[in-house]
C-alpha positions as CSV (number, residue, x, y, z in Angstrom):
1,M,23.7,-102.9,129.5
2,K,20.4,-102.8,127.2
3,I,21.0,-101.2,124.0
4,N,18.1,-99.5,122.3
5,T,18.1,-100.5,118.6
6,R,14.6,-98.3,117.9
7,P,15.2,-94.6,117.3
8,A,13.5,-92.3,119.4
9,N,11.8,-90.4,116.8
10,L,10.7,-93.2,114.3
11,P,7.4,-91.8,113.3
12,A,9.0,-88.6,112.1
13,R,11.3,-90.4,109.9
14,V,8.9,-92.2,108.6
15,F,7.0,-89.1,107.8
16,V,10.0,-87.3,106.5
17,L,10.8,-90.1,104.2
18,V,6.8,-90.6,103.0
19,A,6.6,-86.9,102.3
20,F,10.0,-86.8,100.4
21,A,8.9,-90.1,98.4
22,F,5.6,-87.6,97.7
23,I,7.3,-84.9,96.3
24,M,10.2,-86.8,94.3
25,G,7.3,-88.7,92.6
26,S,5.2,-85.8,91.9
27,A,8.2,-83.8,90.4
28,A,9.0,-86.8,88.3
29,N,5.8,-87.3,86.9
30,T,5.4,-83.8,86.1
31,L,8.7,-83.3,84.5
32,R,8.5,-86.3,82.2
33,T,8.9,-85.8,78.6
34,D,8.3,-89.4,77.2
35,D,4.2,-89.1,77.8
36,R,4.0,-92.2,80.1
37,G,3.3,-90.2,83.4
38,I,0.1,-90.6,85.4
39,P,-2.7,-87.8,84.5
40,W,-3.3,-85.5,87.3
41,R,-7.2,-85.0,86.6
42,D,-8.1,-87.7,84.1
43,T,-10.4,-90.3,84.6
44,W,-8.5,-93.3,83.6
45,S,-11.3,-95.2,82.5
46,N,-11.6,-92.8,79.6
47,H,-8.0,-91.2,79.5
48,V,-7.0,-93.0,76.2
49,E,-9.8,-91.7,74.3
50,T,-9.8,-88.1,75.7
51,R,-5.9,-88.1,74.6
52,A,-6.4,-89.6,71.3
53,Q,-9.0,-86.8,70.7
54,R,-7.1,-84.3,71.7
55,E,-3.8,-85.5,69.8
56,G,-6.3,-85.3,66.7
57,L,-6.1,-89.5,66.3
58,E,-9.3,-91.3,64.7
59,L,-10.9,-93.7,67.0
60,V,-12.7,-96.6,66.0
61,N,-15.2,-98.9,67.5
62,T,-15.4,-102.6,67.7
63,E,-17.6,-103.0,64.6
64,Q,-15.6,-100.7,62.8
65,A,-12.2,-102.2,63.9
66,H,-14.2,-105.9,62.8
67,R,-14.8,-104.5,59.5
68,I,-11.3,-103.3,58.8
69,V,-9.9,-106.6,60.0
70,E,-12.2,-108.4,57.8
71,E,-11.4,-106.3,54.6
72,G,-7.8,-106.2,55.2
73,T,-7.8,-102.4,54.6
74,H,-5.2,-101.4,57.4
75,V,-2.1,-103.1,58.6
76,V,-3.0,-104.3,62.4
77,F,-0.6,-103.4,65.2
78,D,-0.9,-105.1,68.2
79,A,1.0,-102.4,71.0
80,R,1.0,-105.1,74.0
81,S,4.0,-107.3,75.0
82,G,5.2,-110.1,72.6
83,T,4.0,-112.2,75.7
84,A,0.5,-111.0,75.5
85,Y,0.7,-111.2,71.7
86,L,1.5,-114.7,71.7
87,E,-1.3,-115.5,74.3
88,G,-3.9,-114.5,71.5
89,Y,-4.5,-111.5,69.0
90,I,-6.7,-110.1,66.1
91,P,-6.4,-112.2,63.3
92,G,-3.7,-110.7,61.0
93,S,-2.2,-108.5,63.7
94,I,1.3,-108.1,63.7
95,S,3.2,-107.6,67.3
96,L,4.9,-104.1,67.7
97,P,5.1,-103.9,71.2
98,Y,5.3,-100.3,72.3
99,A,7.5,-101.3,75.4
100,D,10.0,-102.5,72.7
101,I,9.4,-99.9,70.3
102,D,13.2,-98.7,69.6
103,T,14.0,-102.4,68.3
104,A,10.5,-103.6,67.5
105,F,9.9,-100.8,65.1
106,L,13.1,-101.3,63.1
107,E,11.7,-105.0,62.2
108,A,8.1,-103.3,61.5
109,Q,9.1,-101.1,58.9
110,I,9.3,-102.9,56.2
111,F,5.1,-103.7,56.5
112,I,4.5,-100.0,56.2
113,T,4.6,-96.9,54.1
114,P,3.8,-93.2,55.4
115,Q,0.4,-93.5,53.5
116,Q,-0.5,-96.9,54.9
117,P,-3.8,-97.1,56.7
118,I,-3.0,-98.5,60.3
119,L,-4.9,-99.7,62.9
120,T,-3.5,-100.0,66.5
121,Y,-4.7,-101.7,69.6
122,C,-3.9,-103.3,72.9
123,S,-5.6,-104.8,76.0
124,D,-8.6,-102.5,76.5
125,H,-9.6,-98.7,77.6
126,T,-7.3,-98.6,80.2
127,C,-4.1,-99.6,78.2
128,D,-2.4,-96.7,76.9
129,D,0.4,-98.8,75.0
130,A,-1.6,-98.2,71.5
131,L,-2.4,-94.7,71.9
132,L,1.5,-94.0,72.5
133,L,2.2,-96.1,69.6
134,S,-0.2,-94.5,67.5
135,L,1.6,-90.9,68.8
136,F,5.1,-92.8,67.8
137,L,3.9,-93.5,64.3
138,L,2.9,-90.1,63.8
139,D,5.9,-88.6,64.9
140,H,7.4,-90.7,62.5
141,G,5.7,-89.4,59.5
142,Y,2.9,-92.1,59.0
143,T,-0.3,-90.0,58.5
144,N,-2.6,-92.7,58.3
145,I,-3.9,-94.3,62.0
146,V,-6.8,-95.2,63.2
147,L,-7.1,-96.2,67.3
148,Y,-9.1,-99.1,68.8
149,A,-9.0,-98.4,72.4
150,G,-11.5,-101.3,73.2
151,G,-8.7,-104.0,72.1
152,M,-8.6,-107.4,72.8
153,K,-11.3,-107.1,75.8
154,E,-13.9,-105.7,73.4
155,W,-13.1,-107.8,70.5
156,T,-13.3,-111.1,72.4
157,E,-16.5,-109.9,74.1
158,A,-18.2,-109.5,70.7
159,G,-17.5,-113.0,70.3
160,H,-14.8,-112.0,67.3
161,P,-12.2,-114.7,66.8
162,I,-8.6,-114.3,67.9
163,E,-5.5,-116.3,66.5
164,G,-2.1,-117.5,68.5
165,A,-2.6,-119.9,71.9
166,Q,-5.8,-119.6,73.8
């Protein structure tokens, strides 16, 4: 006697499973309260700048970021992971990974006052960690924040030096 191990309605079950996953994923994305959801209509390549402008954050380009770093006028925070930071970072920047913000911020607080000028950056225009870090800092009373959305990619493409292992 041969036992049939394949259900007769497998395509229907797969369709129901995919539809359920889509519905649940869409609901989770819509209901998120931590600003990490995927935007429905934004173009991802300029999502960071669009949201920063909507939130009232000042954006700086590579020339402005370079001047800020050269003059030492701002505390510079790298919002990328600790591993990415160790692979190379903008000179003088301090690692403040947004992914570990709850613990990292406790250590970073010693470097800043609420009025201290701060520059945040991450990998490039598609990385929103610097944006989210900037919004976190605003929510915690820090008022003088600029966002360098071009991040490490534009910094290195412009030929500016980096520190750390390369």
